[in-house]
N, C-alpha and C positions, 0 to 999 in steps of 0.2 A: 739471444738466451729469450725463453718463454716466462721460465719462473723467475721472481724477485729476487729468492734465496740462491738460484746460481748466479744471478749479476751480483749481488753484492759478493760472492766468493771470490769470483773472477775479478772484480774492480780491486778489491782489497790484495790481492796477490800482489807479492815487492817482487821486481824484477829489475834488480839493482847490478845482477850480473850479465843484462842486457847491453852491449856496446852502444845501440843507436836507440835507445828508448823515448823517452818524451819529451820533455818541453825545459826551454832555458827561459825565463823573464829578467823584463830590466824596464826602468821607467822611461818611457817613452819622452825625445826630446822633441816631436813631429809639432810642425807651427798651425795643424791644422783646430780649427777651434771646434769647441768640444759643444754639445746642444746644451744651451741652458747655462754654459760657462765651465770651467773645472780642471779638470787633467786627466790624462789617458795613459792607461799602462797597457802591454799587451806581451804574448809571448807566444813561442814560435814551436810547432811540432817538430819532431824527428832530431833532439839532438840529443846529447850526454846525459846520464839521469844522475851524472855526481856536479853537476851546474844546478840541479833542480835543488838542491837544498838552501843556497843563496837566492832563487827564484820564490821560493816558498815566504822567506824573510822579507823579500823586498814587495812581494802585494801584501803579506801584514803592515807591513809600513806606512802603501801607499793609501791601503781602508782606511786606519788609523787619522790620516789627513783630511778625512772627508764624512766625519760622523753628522755633520748638520745639511748634507746635498738634499737636494730635491727631484732629480733627476739622474738615472741608471742606466745606460746603455750596455748591450753586450753586441759585439758585431763581429764580424768573419769577414778576412778578405775574398772568400767564396761568394758573400754577396747576401748572406743572412743578416740579420739585424733584428733587436728585440728591444722595445724602451718602454720604462715603468715612468711617469711624470705625476704619480700621488708622492707628495713629500712625505707623509707618515707611513706611507709603507715604505718608502727609499731610505727611511731613516732606520724604520725596522729592520731590513736587510743586510743594511750595512753593519749597524748593533750584532746582530745573528753572526756576521762574518768577524767579528773584531773579537767576539766574546769567544768564536770558533763553539758554537752553542751547538748543543748535542740535541738528538731526534729532532723528528724532520717537521719543520714551521712550513706553513700554507699560507699563502695571500694571492688576490684578482688582484691584476693590475694591467689599466687599457686589455681588457679582454681576455688575457691569458693568466695560466696558474704559474706563481714564483714560488719556489721552493728552496728552504737552506736549509742542510743538515749535515751529518758528519759521513765522510765516504774513503775508507781507509785511513790515512794518518791523520787527513786534513778536513774541512769543512767546504762543500760544496755548494754553489747556487746554480739553477737552473729557471728557464724559463719554458712553458709550455710541455712542460715535462709529463707523465705520468706520476714519476715517485723520484725521490734522489737516488743515487748511486743505483740506476741500471742504464741499460745500452737500450735508448730509445730514443725516437727521432726529435725529441726538444732541442733547447740550445743548454749547454753543460758547462760551468768552468770549474776545475779541479786541478790549480797549479800547484798544491799540496799534497798531491797523492804520490808522487814518485813512483809511476810505471805509467804503461802504454797507453791507460784509459783517462789519460788526462780532459776530457769532455770534448768540445766541437759543437757545427751544429750537424743537424741530420744524424749520423751514426755519430754515439757519444765512446762508445770503445774503440781502440785500434782508429783512429778517425784516419782520413787523409790527411796529409800535410798542408797546417794551413796557420795563419796567424789571428788569434783570437785578442781582439779589445776589449776592454773594461774601459768605461767613459765613467766617470763621475763628477758632476757639478750642481750650480743651483744658478738662478736667474740672477744676473746682473744688476745691482741695484744703484739707482741715479734719482739725487733730491735735488732741490734747486729751491735756495734761499734768496728770498727779495728783500731790500730795503727801499726806503724812499729814493735812492739817487743810484744804486747798480743793483746787480743779479750777479750770484755765484754758485756755480754749477760745481758740484762735489762727485764724482766717479770713480767706482771703485778699479783700479787700475792695475793692470795684472803686475804682478810682482813674483819673483821667484827667487828663491834661495838655494845656490848652487854649492852644495860642501862638495871639497877637496879630502883632503886627509889632516887628521886630528882636528875634527871639527867640534869636538866634546866641549872644549871650553871657550866657543867661538858666540858672539854677541852682538846686536846690532838694534840702532834704533834711528829713526828718522823723526828729525823734528823741526817746528817753524817757529823762528823764535824762541820764549821759552818753555813753549809746549809741545810733549811726544805726541806725535800724530799714531806711531804705529812702531813695534818692536820686536824681538825675537831672539831667542837661547836656548839652550838644551837639544843640539843637535847630535843623535846618535848613529845617524846612516852616512857611511861617507860615499863620495863619488854619486851624490841623490840630486833629484829636483825635486824641491818640494815649495808647492803653491802657497802663497800667504795672499791672506786678506786683506789691503791698506785702503784707501779710501786718501785720496790725494786732490788737490785743487787744480786744475788743468792751468798750466802755464803759471804757476805759483812755484818762486824758488824755496828749496831745500836743504835742511844739514844731515847727512848721515855720518854715525858715528860708529864706527865698526871696531871692536876689540878682540883682543884673544892674549889674557896678560902672562900662561903660559910658555907660550913659544912667540910671540910677538908678531901674529900674521895669520894669513890663511890660507897659506901655502897653496895657492893656485884657485880657493872658490872665491865664489864674488855674489853679489845679489842683483838683480837682472831686475828692473824697471824699464819696459818697455823698448826693451834692446839695449837699453843703457846698464855696462855692466861697471857696477860700484863696488868700491875697493879692492878690485883685482890687483891693484897694485900694491895690495896691502898684503907683504908673501910672507917671508920669514925676518927675525931677529929685527922689527920694524919699531920695537916699542909695543906699549899696555894696549894702546889704540891710535886710529887712524880715521881722519875727517875728511870728509869731502863735501863740495856741493854740486846742487845740481837743479835742474828744472824739470817739472810734471810736465808730459808732451804724451 
């Protein structure tokens, strides 16, 4: 396409009748480290269109978890990769995606033009592109468009089957507190909430003595991995209290701290709360 208007018309075409149209998305459980720390999310090309509705919802939930991010990476399993490390620009890009902001917004980060804007029923983010909602040689991410033009690297309309990753994170923070006799290191430990069924009434808190160190509640996404920022002291012993007064358990969900699956035994009809002790390592 040579005309932007032609591209917009083509990109907005609804092809739900197609049996093998665009993409399915899911939260990635990959163990690889994301640049700057954070979570990775991906979607695959050439899957059923019917699954794209949940794909779009999963993407929105992923974005909402990272409003304070400082590093944003988009990459393809075919080799292409673009990175923005400007905290202010990353925060603005993420805010635009969260708000599904209409109209094209443009920024320059790490030598490339980054843009957000509406494309079809969803919001697009692209890097190295001349405009949003066009078929050009940049890197585009359109998980909510619900047709064949879901983006990609190089060709961004009806692209070759590939896996597109979005990685959002921020630098891990470590602080050291010194006294006359001891030195204590507090590190941002990787903590992930793994929801299963009926997580809406689930909550938890981690305590040290009488002090609450971190806590969480208000989960709406089933079968999801949700990153939690929690500062724990290495080798210190903590208590976690998990609650769900409606069903008396987390139905298979758990809080993962450095591979330790906490409250996994708190399943069904086991009372309004469940306590467990663990050591941060």
